[in-house]
PDB file of the backbone (N, CA, C, O) and the ligand in Angstrom, with CONECT records:
HET     ZN  A 101       1
ATOM      1  N   MET A   1     -39.786 -57.737 -14.701  1.00  0.00           N
ATOM      2  CA  MET A   1     -39.419 -58.385 -15.974  1.00  0.00           C
ATOM      3  C   MET A   1     -38.622 -59.643 -15.713  1.00  0.00           C
ATOM      4  O   MET A   1     -38.931 -60.707 -16.251  1.00  0.00           O
ATOM      5  N   LYS A   2     -37.606 -59.524 -14.894  1.00  0.00           N
ATOM      6  CA  LYS A   2     -36.761 -60.665 -14.568  1.00  0.00           C
ATOM      7  C   LYS A   2     -37.574 -61.754 -13.876  1.00  0.00           C
ATOM      8  O   LYS A   2     -37.332 -62.945 -14.071  1.00  0.00           O
ATOM      9  N   HIS A   3     -38.537 -61.332 -13.069  1.00  0.00           N
ATOM     10  CA  HIS A   3     -39.366 -62.284 -12.355  1.00  0.00           C
ATOM     11  C   HIS A   3     -40.289 -63.045 -13.283  1.00  0.00           C
ATOM     12  O   HIS A   3     -40.578 -64.221 -13.062  1.00  0.00           O
ATOM     13  N   VAL A   4     -40.749 -62.371 -14.319  1.00  0.00           N
ATOM     14  CA  VAL A   4     -41.623 -63.018 -15.292  1.00  0.00           C
ATOM     15  C   VAL A   4     -40.869 -64.135 -15.995  1.00  0.00           C
ATOM     16  O   VAL A   4     -41.382 -65.241 -16.161  1.00  0.00           O
ATOM     17  N   ILE A   5     -39.647 -63.831 -16.404  1.00  0.00           N
ATOM     18  CA  ILE A   5     -38.807 -64.825 -17.077  1.00  0.00           C
ATOM     19  C   ILE A   5     -38.528 -65.991 -16.137  1.00  0.00           C
ATOM     20  O   ILE A   5     -38.592 -67.159 -16.522  1.00  0.00           O
ATOM     21  N   PHE A   6     -38.223 -65.646 -14.920  1.00  0.00           N
ATOM     22  CA  PHE A   6     -37.920 -66.666 -13.919  1.00  0.00           C
ATOM     23  C   PHE A   6     -39.090 -67.613 -13.731  1.00  0.00           C
ATOM     24  O   PHE A   6     -38.910 -68.830 -13.702  1.00  0.00           O
ATOM     25  N   LEU A   7     -40.270 -67.071 -13.603  1.00  0.00           N
ATOM     26  CA  LEU A   7     -41.459 -67.886 -13.394  1.00  0.00           C
ATOM     27  C   LEU A   7     -41.755 -68.764 -14.596  1.00  0.00           C
ATOM     28  O   LEU A   7     -42.129 -69.927 -14.445  1.00  0.00           O
ATOM     29  N   THR A   8     -41.589 -68.215 -15.782  1.00  0.00           N
ATOM     30  CA  THR A   8     -41.819 -68.970 -17.005  1.00  0.00           C
ATOM     31  C   THR A   8     -40.859 -70.150 -17.084  1.00  0.00           C
ATOM     32  O   THR A   8     -41.256 -71.276 -17.384  1.00  0.00           O
ATOM     33  N   ALA A   9     -39.609 -69.874 -16.812  1.00  0.00           N
ATOM     34  CA  ALA A   9     -38.596 -70.921 -16.842  1.00  0.00           C
ATOM     35  C   ALA A   9     -38.880 -71.971 -15.778  1.00  0.00           C
ATOM     36  O   ALA A   9     -38.706 -73.168 -16.007  1.00  0.00           O
ATOM     37  N   ALA A  10     -39.313 -71.514 -14.628  1.00  0.00           N
ATOM     38  CA  ALA A  10     -39.609 -72.430 -13.530  1.00  0.00           C
ATOM     39  C   ALA A  10     -40.748 -73.370 -13.903  1.00  0.00           C
ATOM     40  O   ALA A  10     -40.734 -74.550 -13.551  1.00  0.00           O
ATOM     41  N   LEU A  11     -41.725 -72.840 -14.612  1.00  0.00           N
ATOM     42  CA  LEU A  11     -42.861 -73.647 -15.027  1.00  0.00           C
ATOM     43  C   LEU A  11     -42.453 -74.684 -16.067  1.00  0.00           C
ATOM     44  O   LEU A  11     -42.940 -75.814 -16.065  1.00  0.00           O
ATOM     45  N   LEU A  12     -41.554 -74.278 -16.949  1.00  0.00           N
ATOM     46  CA  LEU A  12     -41.101 -75.166 -18.009  1.00  0.00           C
ATOM     47  C   LEU A  12     -40.195 -76.267 -17.481  1.00  0.00           C
ATOM     48  O   LEU A  12     -40.298 -77.423 -17.891  1.00  0.00           O
ATOM     49  N   CYS A  13     -39.323 -75.901 -16.581  1.00  0.00           N
ATOM     50  CA  CYS A  13     -38.300 -76.833 -16.109  1.00  0.00           C
ATOM     51  C   CYS A  13     -38.672 -77.553 -14.823  1.00  0.00           C
ATOM     52  O   CYS A  13     -38.019 -78.526 -14.447  1.00  0.00           O
ATOM     53  N   GLY A  14     -39.712 -77.087 -14.146  1.00  0.00           N
ATOM     54  CA  GLY A  14     -40.099 -77.719 -12.905  1.00  0.00           C
ATOM     55  C   GLY A  14     -39.048 -77.531 -11.834  1.00  0.00           C
ATOM     56  O   GLY A  14     -38.349 -76.518 -11.814  1.00  0.00           O
ATOM     57  N   ASN A  15     -38.934 -78.486 -10.958  1.00  0.00           N
ATOM     58  CA  ASN A  15     -38.012 -78.378  -9.837  1.00  0.00           C
ATOM     59  C   ASN A  15     -36.551 -78.372 -10.259  1.00  0.00           C
ATOM     60  O   ASN A  15     -35.695 -77.859  -9.538  1.00  0.00           O
ATOM     61  N   LEU A  16     -36.271 -78.925 -11.396  1.00  0.00           N
ATOM     62  CA  LEU A  16     -34.905 -78.961 -11.927  1.00  0.00           C
ATOM     63  C   LEU A  16     -34.297 -77.567 -11.978  1.00  0.00           C
ATOM     64  O   LEU A  16     -33.114 -77.376 -11.696  1.00  0.00           O
ATOM     65  N   PHE A  17     -35.115 -76.614 -12.338  1.00  0.00           N
ATOM     66  CA  PHE A  17     -34.642 -75.238 -12.485  1.00  0.00           C
ATOM     67  C   PHE A  17     -34.049 -74.688 -11.198  1.00  0.00           C
ATOM     68  O   PHE A  17     -33.076 -73.934 -11.223  1.00  0.00           O
ATOM     69  N   PHE A  18     -34.628 -75.063 -10.102  1.00  0.00           N
ATOM     70  CA  PHE A  18     -34.208 -74.500  -8.823  1.00  0.00           C
ATOM     71  C   PHE A  18     -32.854 -75.024  -8.345  1.00  0.00           C
ATOM     72  O   PHE A  18     -32.258 -74.477  -7.418  1.00  0.00           O
ATOM     73  N   THR A  19     -32.388 -76.070  -8.978  1.00  0.00           N
ATOM     74  CA  THR A  19     -31.059 -76.573  -8.620  1.00  0.00           C
ATOM     75  C   THR A  19     -29.974 -75.808  -9.373  1.00  0.00           C
ATOM     76  O   THR A  19     -28.793 -75.887  -9.034  1.00  0.00           O
ATOM     77  N   GLN A  20     -30.393 -75.064 -10.404  1.00  0.00           N
ATOM     78  CA  GLN A  20     -29.434 -74.284 -11.184  1.00  0.00           C
ATOM     79  C   GLN A  20     -29.271 -72.884 -10.589  1.00  0.00           C
ATOM     80  O   GLN A  20     -30.252 -72.276 -10.162  1.00  0.00           O
ATOM     81  N   PRO A  21     -28.052 -72.377 -10.561  1.00  0.00           N
ATOM     82  CA  PRO A  21     -27.843 -71.037 -10.014  1.00  0.00           C
ATOM     83  C   PRO A  21     -28.255 -69.927 -10.965  1.00  0.00           C
ATOM     84  O   PRO A  21     -27.747 -69.818 -12.080  1.00  0.00           O
ATOM     85  N   LYS A  22     -29.191 -69.102 -10.497  1.00  0.00           N
ATOM     86  CA  LYS A  22     -29.598 -67.889 -11.204  1.00  0.00           C
ATOM     87  C   LYS A  22     -29.923 -68.100 -12.691  1.00  0.00           C
ATOM     88  O   LYS A  22     -30.176 -69.220 -13.135  1.00  0.00           O
ATOM     89  N   THR A  23     -29.909 -67.007 -13.436  1.00  0.00           N
ATOM     90  CA  THR A  23     -30.178 -67.090 -14.865  1.00  0.00           C
ATOM     91  C   THR A  23     -28.896 -66.867 -15.664  1.00  0.00           C
ATOM     92  O   THR A  23     -27.973 -66.199 -15.198  1.00  0.00           O
ATOM     93  N   ALA A  24     -28.847 -67.417 -16.840  1.00  0.00           N
ATOM     94  CA  ALA A  24     -27.639 -67.380 -17.660  1.00  0.00           C
ATOM     95  C   ALA A  24     -27.303 -65.981 -18.177  1.00  0.00           C
ATOM     96  O   ALA A  24     -26.137 -65.671 -18.422  1.00  0.00           O
ATOM     97  N   ASP A  25     -28.320 -65.143 -18.341  1.00  0.00           N
ATOM     98  CA  ASP A  25     -28.075 -63.837 -18.962  1.00  0.00           C
ATOM     99  C   ASP A  25     -27.275 -62.870 -18.084  1.00  0.00           C
ATOM    100  O   ASP A  25     -26.878 -61.797 -18.538  1.00  0.00           O
ATOM    101  N   ILE A  26     -27.044 -63.248 -16.847  1.00  0.00           N
ATOM    102  CA  ILE A  26     -26.251 -62.388 -15.967  1.00  0.00           C
ATOM    103  C   ILE A  26     -24.776 -62.469 -16.353  1.00  0.00           C
ATOM    104  O   ILE A  26     -24.062 -61.467 -16.311  1.00  0.00           O
ATOM    105  N   THR A  27     -24.331 -63.651 -16.723  1.00  0.00           N
ATOM    106  CA  THR A  27     -22.926 -63.825 -17.081  1.00  0.00           C
ATOM    107  C   THR A  27     -22.659 -63.520 -18.558  1.00  0.00           C
ATOM    108  O   THR A  27     -21.566 -63.081 -18.917  1.00  0.00           O
ATOM    109  N   ALA A  28     -23.652 -63.753 -19.402  1.00  0.00           N
ATOM    110  CA  ALA A  28     -23.476 -63.505 -20.833  1.00  0.00           C
ATOM    111  C   ALA A  28     -23.353 -62.004 -21.097  1.00  0.00           C
ATOM    112  O   ALA A  28     -24.073 -61.201 -20.505  1.00  0.00           O
ATOM    113  N   GLU A  29     -22.452 -61.643 -21.975  1.00  0.00           N
ATOM    114  CA  GLU A  29     -22.253 -60.229 -22.286  1.00  0.00           C
ATOM    115  C   GLU A  29     -23.390 -59.715 -23.152  1.00  0.00           C
ATOM    116  O   GLU A  29     -23.726 -60.296 -24.184  1.00  0.00           O
ATOM    117  N   THR A  30     -23.962 -58.631 -22.713  1.00  0.00           N
ATOM    118  CA  THR A  30     -25.057 -58.015 -23.457  1.00  0.00           C
ATOM    119  C   THR A  30     -24.531 -56.802 -24.207  1.00  0.00           C
ATOM    120  O   THR A  30     -23.758 -56.013 -23.663  1.00  0.00           O
ATOM    121  N   TYR A  31     -24.948 -56.660 -25.447  1.00  0.00           N
ATOM    122  CA  TYR A  31     -24.528 -55.511 -26.231  1.00  0.00           C
ATOM    123  C   TYR A  31     -25.649 -54.492 -26.355  1.00  0.00           C
ATOM    124  O   TYR A  31     -26.814 -54.842 -26.545  1.00  0.00           O
ATOM    125  N   VAL A  32     -25.281 -53.259 -26.245  1.00  0.00           N
ATOM    126  CA  VAL A  32     -26.249 -52.168 -26.358  1.00  0.00           C
ATOM    127  C   VAL A  32     -25.687 -51.135 -27.334  1.00  0.00           C
ATOM    128  O   VAL A  32     -24.536 -51.232 -27.761  1.00  0.00           O
ATOM    129  N   TYR A  33     -26.502 -50.156 -27.676  1.00  0.00           N
ATOM    130  CA  TYR A  33     -26.080 -49.132 -28.632  1.00  0.00           C
ATOM    131  C   TYR A  33     -26.098 -47.772 -27.968  1.00  0.00           C
ATOM    132  O   TYR A  33     -27.053 -47.413 -27.279  1.00  0.00           O
ATOM    133  N   ILE A  34     -25.046 -47.032 -28.180  1.00  0.00           N
ATOM    134  CA  ILE A  34     -24.998 -45.683 -27.618  1.00  0.00           C
ATOM    135  C   ILE A  34     -24.694 -44.684 -28.719  1.00  0.00           C
ATOM    136  O   ILE A  34     -24.064 -45.014 -29.724  1.00  0.00           O
ATOM    137  N   CYS A  35     -25.150 -43.466 -28.514  1.00  0.00           N
ATOM    138  CA  CYS A  35     -24.825 -42.373 -29.415  1.00  0.00           C
ATOM    139  C   CYS A  35     -23.621 -41.668 -28.796  1.00  0.00           C
ATOM    140  O   CYS A  35     -23.594 -41.408 -27.593  1.00  0.00           O
ATOM    141  N   THR A  36     -22.636 -41.364 -29.622  1.00  0.00           N
ATOM    142  CA  THR A  36     -21.425 -40.744 -29.081  1.00  0.00           C
ATOM    143  C   THR A  36     -21.536 -39.220 -29.004  1.00  0.00           C
ATOM    144  O   THR A  36     -20.568 -38.544 -28.653  1.00  0.00           O
ATOM    145  N   GLY A  37     -22.696 -38.686 -29.327  1.00  0.00           N
ATOM    146  CA  GLY A  37     -22.924 -37.243 -29.235  1.00  0.00           C
ATOM    147  C   GLY A  37     -22.850 -36.748 -27.795  1.00  0.00           C
ATOM    148  O   GLY A  37     -23.062 -37.525 -26.864  1.00  0.00           O
ATOM    149  N   PRO A  38     -22.553 -35.472 -27.603  1.00  0.00           N
ATOM    150  CA  PRO A  38     -22.372 -34.909 -26.261  1.00  0.00           C
ATOM    151  C   PRO A  38     -23.627 -34.883 -25.396  1.00  0.00           C
ATOM    152  O   PRO A  38     -23.530 -34.808 -24.171  1.00  0.00           O
ATOM    153  N   ASN A  39     -24.798 -34.943 -26.013  1.00  0.00           N
ATOM    154  CA  ASN A  39     -26.036 -34.865 -25.239  1.00  0.00           C
ATOM    155  C   ASN A  39     -26.641 -36.230 -24.914  1.00  0.00           C
ATOM    156  O   ASN A  39     -27.709 -36.314 -24.307  1.00  0.00           O
ATOM    157  N   SER A  40     -25.966 -37.276 -25.313  1.00  0.00           N
ATOM    158  CA  SER A  40     -26.510 -38.611 -25.111  1.00  0.00           C
ATOM    159  C   SER A  40     -26.141 -39.162 -23.746  1.00  0.00           C
ATOM    160  O   SER A  40     -24.978 -39.162 -23.343  1.00  0.00           O
ATOM    161  N   LYS A  41     -27.158 -39.627 -23.053  1.00  0.00           N
ATOM    162  CA  LYS A  41     -26.924 -40.164 -21.714  1.00  0.00           C
ATOM    163  C   LYS A  41     -27.543 -41.543 -21.537  1.00  0.00           C
ATOM    164  O   LYS A  41     -27.557 -42.103 -20.441  1.00  0.00           O
ATOM    165  N   CYS A  42     -28.053 -42.075 -22.640  1.00  0.00           N
ATOM    166  CA  CYS A  42     -28.732 -43.362 -22.567  1.00  0.00           C
ATOM    167  C   CYS A  42     -28.012 -44.430 -23.373  1.00  0.00           C
ATOM    168  O   CYS A  42     -27.135 -44.141 -24.186  1.00  0.00           O
ATOM    169  N   TYR A  43     -28.401 -45.650 -23.128  1.00  0.00           N
ATOM    170  CA  TYR A  43     -27.994 -46.747 -24.005  1.00  0.00           C
ATOM    171  C   TYR A  43     -29.245 -47.418 -24.530  1.00  0.00           C
ATOM    172  O   TYR A  43     -30.292 -47.406 -23.883  1.00  0.00           O
ATOM    173  N   HIS A  44     -29.125 -48.004 -25.711  1.00  0.00           N
ATOM    174  CA  HIS A  44     -30.283 -48.536 -26.404  1.00  0.00           C
ATOM    175  C   HIS A  44     -30.163 -50.023 -26.686  1.00  0.00           C
ATOM    176  O   HIS A  44     -29.070 -50.554 -26.885  1.00  0.00           O
ATOM    177  N   ARG A  45     -31.298 -50.671 -26.696  1.00  0.00           N
ATOM    178  CA  ARG A  45     -31.331 -52.106 -26.945  1.00  0.00           C
ATOM    179  C   ARG A  45     -31.173 -52.411 -28.434  1.00  0.00           C
ATOM    180  O   ARG A  45     -30.570 -53.419 -28.802  1.00  0.00           O
ATOM    181  N   THR A  46     -31.709 -51.550 -29.279  1.00  0.00           N
ATOM    182  CA  THR A  46     -31.593 -51.757 -30.717  1.00  0.00           C
ATOM    183  C   THR A  46     -30.995 -50.530 -31.398  1.00  0.00           C
ATOM    184  O   THR A  46     -31.149 -49.403 -30.926  1.00  0.00           O
ATOM    185  N   ALA A  47     -30.312 -50.768 -32.511  1.00  0.00           N
ATOM    186  CA  ALA A  47     -29.649 -49.678 -33.232  1.00  0.00           C
ATOM    187  C   ALA A  47     -30.647 -48.788 -33.969  1.00  0.00           C
ATOM    188  O   ALA A  47     -30.331 -47.644 -34.294  1.00  0.00           O
ATOM    189  N   ASP A  48     -31.837 -49.297 -34.231  1.00  0.00           N
ATOM    190  CA  ASP A  48     -32.822 -48.491 -34.964  1.00  0.00           C
ATOM    191  C   ASP A  48     -33.870 -47.863 -34.049  1.00  0.00           C
ATOM    192  O   ASP A  48     -34.970 -47.532 -34.492  1.00  0.00           O
ATOM    193  N   CYS A  49     -33.533 -47.703 -32.790  1.00  0.00           N
ATOM    194  CA  CYS A  49     -34.431 -47.034 -31.840  1.00  0.00           C
ATOM    195  C   CYS A  49     -34.642 -45.594 -32.266  1.00  0.00           C
ATOM    196  O   CYS A  49     -33.734 -44.956 -32.799  1.00  0.00           O
ATOM    197  N   LYS A  50     -35.847 -45.081 -32.030  1.00  0.00           N
ATOM    198  CA  LYS A  50     -36.118 -43.705 -32.434  1.00  0.00           C
ATOM    199  C   LYS A  50     -35.339 -42.697 -31.596  1.00  0.00           C
ATOM    200  O   LYS A  50     -35.160 -41.548 -32.000  1.00  0.00           O
ATOM    201  N   GLY A  51     -34.884 -43.129 -30.441  1.00  0.00           N
ATOM    202  CA  GLY A  51     -34.055 -42.274 -29.604  1.00  0.00           C
ATOM    203  C   GLY A  51     -32.678 -42.060 -30.215  1.00  0.00           C
ATOM    204  O   GLY A  51     -31.984 -41.099 -29.882  1.00  0.00           O
ATOM    205  N   LEU A  52     -32.288 -42.958 -31.109  1.00  0.00           N
ATOM    206  CA  LEU A  52     -30.980 -42.854 -31.772  1.00  0.00           C
ATOM    207  C   LEU A  52     -31.054 -42.086 -33.087  1.00  0.00           C
ATOM    208  O   LEU A  52     -30.030 -41.688 -33.641  1.00  0.00           O
ATOM    209  N   LYS A  53     -32.256 -41.882 -33.574  1.00  0.00           N
ATOM    210  CA  LYS A  53     -32.432 -41.194 -34.859  1.00  0.00           C
ATOM    211  C   LYS A  53     -31.912 -39.756 -34.819  1.00  0.00           C
ATOM    212  O   LYS A  53     -31.404 -39.234 -35.812  1.00  0.00           O
ATOM    213  N   LYS A  54     -32.052 -39.132 -33.656  1.00  0.00           N
ATOM    214  CA  LYS A  54     -31.616 -37.745 -33.539  1.00  0.00           C
ATOM    215  C   LYS A  54     -30.170 -37.621 -33.046  1.00  0.00           C
ATOM    216  O   LYS A  54     -29.709 -36.542 -32.675  1.00  0.00           O
ATOM    217  N   CYS A  55     -29.484 -38.738 -33.053  1.00  0.00           N
ATOM    218  CA  CYS A  55     -28.083 -38.732 -32.633  1.00  0.00           C
ATOM    219  C   CYS A  55     -27.260 -37.862 -33.590  1.00  0.00           C
ATOM    220  O   CYS A  55     -27.311 -38.037 -34.807  1.00  0.00           O
ATOM    221  N   SER A  56     -26.506 -36.928 -33.020  1.00  0.00           N
ATOM    222  CA  SER A  56     -25.727 -36.001 -33.842  1.00  0.00           C
ATOM    223  C   SER A  56     -24.381 -36.589 -34.267  1.00  0.00           C
ATOM    224  O   SER A  56     -23.725 -36.080 -35.176  1.00  0.00           O
ATOM    225  N   LYS A  57     -23.985 -37.665 -33.594  1.00  0.00           N
ATOM    226  CA  LYS A  57     -22.710 -38.298 -33.947  1.00  0.00           C
ATOM    227  C   LYS A  57     -22.919 -39.749 -34.339  1.00  0.00           C
ATOM    228  O   LYS A  57     -23.941 -40.106 -34.925  1.00  0.00           O
ATOM    229  N   GLU A  58     -21.949 -40.573 -34.012  1.00  0.00           N
ATOM    230  CA  GLU A  58     -22.019 -41.981 -34.381  1.00  0.00           C
ATOM    231  C   GLU A  58     -22.816 -42.812 -33.387  1.00  0.00           C
ATOM    232  O   GLU A  58     -22.876 -42.506 -32.196  1.00  0.00           O
ATOM    233  N   VAL A  59     -23.427 -43.873 -33.907  1.00  0.00           N
ATOM    234  CA  VAL A  59     -24.052 -44.860 -33.045  1.00  0.00           C
ATOM    235  C   VAL A  59     -23.053 -45.999 -32.907  1.00  0.00           C
ATOM    236  O   VAL A  59     -22.573 -46.553 -33.895  1.00  0.00           O
ATOM    237  N   LYS A  60     -22.762 -46.324 -31.698  1.00  0.00           N
ATOM    238  CA  LYS A  60     -21.705 -47.295 -31.426  1.00  0.00           C
ATOM    239  C   LYS A  60     -22.250 -48.483 -30.650  1.00  0.00           C
ATOM    240  O   LYS A  60     -23.065 -48.319 -29.743  1.00  0.00           O
ATOM    241  N   LYS A  61     -21.797 -49.684 -31.009  1.00  0.00           N
ATOM    242  CA  LYS A  61     -22.201 -50.886 -30.284  1.00  0.00           C
ATOM    243  C   LYS A  61     -21.180 -51.162 -29.189  1.00  0.00           C
ATOM    244  O   LYS A  61     -19.989 -51.317 -29.459  1.00  0.00           O
ATOM    245  N   VAL A  62     -21.651 -51.221 -27.972  1.00  0.00           N
ATOM    246  CA  VAL A  62     -20.763 -51.465 -26.835  1.00  0.00           C
ATOM    247  C   VAL A  62     -21.384 -52.506 -25.914  1.00  0.00           C
ATOM    248  O   VAL A  62     -22.543 -52.882 -26.088  1.00  0.00           O
ATOM    249  N   THR A  63     -20.628 -52.963 -24.950  1.00  0.00           N
ATOM    250  CA  THR A  63     -21.192 -53.895 -23.978  1.00  0.00           C
ATOM    251  C   THR A  63     -22.000 -53.114 -22.955  1.00  0.00           C
ATOM    252  O   THR A  63     -21.769 -51.926 -22.727  1.00  0.00           O
ATOM    253  N   LEU A  64     -22.943 -53.799 -22.352  1.00  0.00           N
ATOM    254  CA  LEU A  64     -23.790 -53.176 -21.344  1.00  0.00           C
ATOM    255  C   LEU A  64     -22.929 -52.697 -20.170  1.00  0.00           C
ATOM    256  O   LEU A  64     -23.190 -51.645 -19.585  1.00  0.00           O
ATOM    257  N   THR A  65     -21.930 -53.462 -19.845  1.00  0.00           N
ATOM    258  CA  THR A  65     -21.010 -53.103 -18.763  1.00  0.00           C
ATOM    259  C   THR A  65     -20.329 -51.775 -19.056  1.00  0.00           C
ATOM    260  O   THR A  65     -20.195 -50.924 -18.177  1.00  0.00           O
ATOM    261  N   TYR A  66     -19.902 -51.608 -20.304  1.00  0.00           N
ATOM    262  CA  TYR A  66     -19.242 -50.375 -20.715  1.00  0.00           C
ATOM    263  C   TYR A  66     -20.205 -49.189 -20.604  1.00  0.00           C
ATOM    264  O   TYR A  66     -19.849 -48.134 -20.079  1.00  0.00           O
ATOM    265  N   ALA A  67     -21.414 -49.376 -21.101  1.00  0.00           N
ATOM    266  CA  ALA A  67     -22.412 -48.307 -21.077  1.00  0.00           C
ATOM    267  C   ALA A  67     -22.715 -47.865 -19.648  1.00  0.00           C
ATOM    268  O   ALA A  67     -22.830 -46.672 -19.366  1.00  0.00           O
ATOM    269  N   LYS A  68     -22.840 -48.831 -18.764  1.00  0.00           N
ATOM    270  CA  LYS A  68     -23.124 -48.513 -17.363  1.00  0.00           C
ATOM    271  C   LYS A  68     -21.930 -47.823 -16.720  1.00  0.00           C
ATOM    272  O   LYS A  68     -22.090 -46.949 -15.868  1.00  0.00           O
ATOM    273  N   GLY A  69     -20.737 -48.221 -17.132  1.00  0.00           N
ATOM    274  CA  GLY A  69     -19.522 -47.604 -16.624  1.00  0.00           C
ATOM    275  C   GLY A  69     -19.416 -46.143 -17.023  1.00  0.00           C
ATOM    276  O   GLY A  69     -18.769 -45.342 -16.349  1.00  0.00           O
ATOM    277  N   LYS A  70     -20.067 -45.811 -18.138  1.00  0.00           N
ATOM    278  CA  LYS A  70     -20.098 -44.422 -18.618  1.00  0.00           C
ATOM    279  C   LYS A  70     -21.296 -43.662 -18.057  1.00  0.00           C
ATOM    280  O   LYS A  70     -21.659 -42.597 -18.557  1.00  0.00           O
ATOM    281  N   GLN A  71     -21.895 -44.212 -17.026  1.00  0.00           N
ATOM    282  CA  GLN A  71     -23.053 -43.598 -16.355  1.00  0.00           C
ATOM    283  C   GLN A  71     -24.252 -43.454 -17.282  1.00  0.00           C
ATOM    284  O   GLN A  71     -25.065 -42.545 -17.114  1.00  0.00           O
ATOM    285  N   ARG A  72     -24.361 -44.341 -18.249  1.00  0.00           N
ATOM    286  CA  ARG A  72     -25.508 -44.293 -19.155  1.00  0.00           C
ATOM    287  C   ARG A  72     -26.708 -44.934 -18.478  1.00  0.00           C
ATOM    288  O   ARG A  72     -26.569 -45.864 -17.684  1.00  0.00           O
ATOM    289  N   THR A  73     -27.875 -44.428 -18.800  1.00  0.00           N
ATOM    290  CA  THR A  73     -29.101 -45.000 -18.252  1.00  0.00           C
ATOM    291  C   THR A  73     -29.891 -45.661 -19.379  1.00  0.00           C
ATOM    292  O   THR A  73     -29.706 -45.301 -20.542  1.00  0.00           O
ATOM    293  N   PRO A  74     -30.769 -46.620 -19.066  1.00  0.00           N
ATOM    294  CA  PRO A  74     -31.543 -47.287 -20.110  1.00  0.00           C
ATOM    295  C   PRO A  74     -32.448 -46.310 -20.842  1.00  0.00           C
ATOM    296  O   PRO A  74     -33.095 -45.461 -20.228  1.00  0.00           O
ATOM    297  N   CYS A  75     -32.485 -46.438 -22.142  1.00  0.00           N
ATOM    298  CA  CYS A  75     -33.373 -45.597 -22.963  1.00  0.00           C
ATOM    299  C   CYS A  75     -34.817 -45.902 -22.605  1.00  0.00           C
ATOM    300  O   CYS A  75     -35.192 -47.061 -22.431  1.00  0.00           O
ATOM    301  N   ARG A  76     -35.626 -44.849 -22.496  1.00  0.00           N
ATOM    302  CA  ARG A  76     -37.013 -45.093 -22.088  1.00  0.00           C
ATOM    303  C   ARG A  76     -37.853 -45.681 -23.224  1.00  0.00           C
ATOM    304  O   ARG A  76     -38.914 -46.254 -22.974  1.00  0.00           O
ATOM    305  N   PHE A  77     -37.395 -45.547 -24.446  1.00  0.00           N
ATOM    306  CA  PHE A  77     -38.128 -46.173 -25.562  1.00  0.00           C
ATOM    307  C   PHE A  77     -37.837 -47.672 -25.598  1.00  0.00           C
ATOM    308  O   PHE A  77     -38.740 -48.493 -25.755  1.00  0.00           O
ATOM    309  N   CYS A  78     -36.575 -48.004 -25.452  1.00  0.00           N
ATOM    310  CA  CYS A  78     -36.153 -49.414 -25.535  1.00  0.00           C
ATOM    311  C   CYS A  78     -36.546 -50.218 -24.306  1.00  0.00           C
ATOM    312  O   CYS A  78     -36.978 -51.366 -24.408  1.00  0.00           O
ATOM    313  N   TYR A  79     -36.391 -49.603 -23.154  1.00  0.00           N
ATOM    314  CA  TYR A  79     -36.570 -50.338 -21.916  1.00  0.00           C
ATOM    315  C   TYR A  79     -37.813 -49.931 -21.125  1.00  0.00           C
ATOM    316  O   TYR A  79     -38.147 -50.546 -20.112  1.00  0.00           O
ATOM    317  N   GLY A  80     -38.484 -48.900 -21.594  1.00  0.00           N
ATOM    318  CA  GLY A  80     -39.660 -48.419 -20.874  1.00  0.00           C
ATOM    319  C   GLY A  80     -40.924 -49.166 -21.253  1.00  0.00           C
ATOM    320  O   GLY A  80     -40.875 -50.274 -21.787  1.00  0.00           O
ATOM    321  N   HIS A  81     -42.041 -48.550 -20.970  1.00  0.00           N
ATOM    322  CA  HIS A  81     -43.326 -49.162 -21.282  1.00  0.00           C
ATOM    323  C   HIS A  81     -43.588 -49.097 -22.772  1.00  0.00           C
ATOM    324  O   HIS A  81     -43.147 -48.182 -23.466  1.00  0.00           O
ATOM    325  N   LYS A  82     -44.309 -50.081 -23.237  1.00  0.00           N
ATOM    326  CA  LYS A  82     -44.586 -50.146 -24.659  1.00  0.00           C
ATOM    327  C   LYS A  82     -45.794 -49.271 -25.026  1.00  0.00           C
ATOM    328  O   LYS A  82     -46.175 -49.204 -26.194  1.00  0.00           O
TER     329      LYS A  82
HETATM  330 ZN    ZN A 101     -33.633 -46.481 -27.334  1.00  0.00          ZN2+
END
């Protein structure tokens, strides 16, 4: 996925792109959604994901860093194959 974006950007920007360090989304804070229920182990890209529908507690918006710090894994609906 990251490589696809990289290649697209490289095509658009030409050689100029290669003088820039990495991609901007690494430093930008990403927000994800987690269910605060005891059985939840994932984080979600969108608040209306079907994986969150069965959440027994609150859906909370947190940073991706926070979610990873809580040992959360990417939701397979949000981040998996379409
Ligand atoms: Zn999800």
